C-alpha positions as CSV (number, residue, x, y, z in Angstrom):
1,X,-0.2,-0.2,-0.1
2,X,3.0,2.4,0.6
3,X,4.3,1.7,-2.3
4,X,1.6,2.5,-4.3
5,X,0.7,5.4,-2.1
6,X,4.7,6.5,-3.1
7,X,4.1,5.9,-6.8
8,X,1.5,8.1,-6.4
9,X,2.5,11.4,-4.8
10,X,6.1,10.9,-7.2
11,X,4.0,11.1,-10.1
12,X,1.8,14.0,-8.8
13,X,4.9,15.7,-8.3
14,X,6.8,14.8,-11.3
15,X,3.6,16.6,-13.7
16,X,3.3,19.8,-12.5
17,X,7.4,20.1,-12.3
18,X,6.8,19.4,-16.5
19,X,7.0,21.9,-18.8
20,X,4.4,24.5,-19.9
21,X,2.2,22.6,-22.9
22,X,1.8,23.5,-26.4
23,X,-1.1,25.8,-26.7
24,X,-3.1,24.7,-29.6
25,X,-3.0,26.4,-32.9
26,X,-6.3,28.2,-33.9
27,X,-8.5,26.4,-36.5
28,X,-11.1,28.3,-36.6
29,X,-9.9,30.1,-39.9
30,X,-8.7,27.2,-41.2
31,X,-12.1,25.3,-40.8
32,X,-13.7,28.2,-42.8
33,X,-11.1,28.3,-45.6
34,X,-11.1,24.6,-46.1
35,X,-14.3,24.0,-45.5
36,X,-16.2,23.8,-48.8
37,X,-19.3,20.9,-48.1
38,X,-22.2,21.1,-50.1
39,X,-25.4,19.7,-48.3
40,X,-29.2,19.3,-49.8
41,X,-31.8,18.8,-47.4
42,X,-32.5,15.8,-45.5
43,X,-36.8,14.9,-46.8
44,X,-38.3,12.6,-44.1
45,X,-39.0,9.5,-45.0
46,X,-41.9,6.7,-43.5
47,X,-39.6,4.2,-42.2
48,X,-42.6,1.7,-42.4
49,X,-42.5,2.2,-46.1
50,X,-42.9,-1.1,-47.7
51,X,-44.3,-2.5,-44.3
52,X,-46.8,-5.7,-44.9
53,X,-48.7,-7.5,-42.2
54,X,-48.0,-10.4,-41.7
55,X,-50.8,-11.1,-38.8
56,X,-51.5,-14.6,-37.7
57,X,-53.8,-16.8,-39.5
58,X,-55.0,-18.5,-36.7
59,X,-53.9,-21.8,-34.0
60,X,-52.6,-24.4,-35.3
61,X,-51.5,-28.4,-34.7
62,X,-47.9,-27.6,-33.7
63,X,-46.7,-31.1,-35.0
64,X,-47.7,-30.6,-38.2
65,X,-45.9,-27.3,-38.2
66,X,-43.0,-28.6,-37.6
67,X,-42.9,-30.8,-39.8
68,X,-43.4,-28.2,-42.5
69,X,-40.5,-26.1,-40.9
70,X,-38.5,-29.5,-40.7
71,X,-35.3,-29.6,-42.3
72,X,-36.8,-32.9,-44.5
73,X,-38.7,-30.9,-46.2
């Protein structure tokens, strides 16, 4: 436990003594020049277009349904 505490404190002390980080460049002006993308308006598309309702047709005997869906058929 003492080793973990000592190593954590060492990392904090060394991090505080490090040089000041390099400032990030101002890229707003660079993006304004290179951003020439043309966008078109997005039209609404119904996500359920082409959906066909397939409801239950009624109760059937499960043995007959299993025979119809077996690999042998």
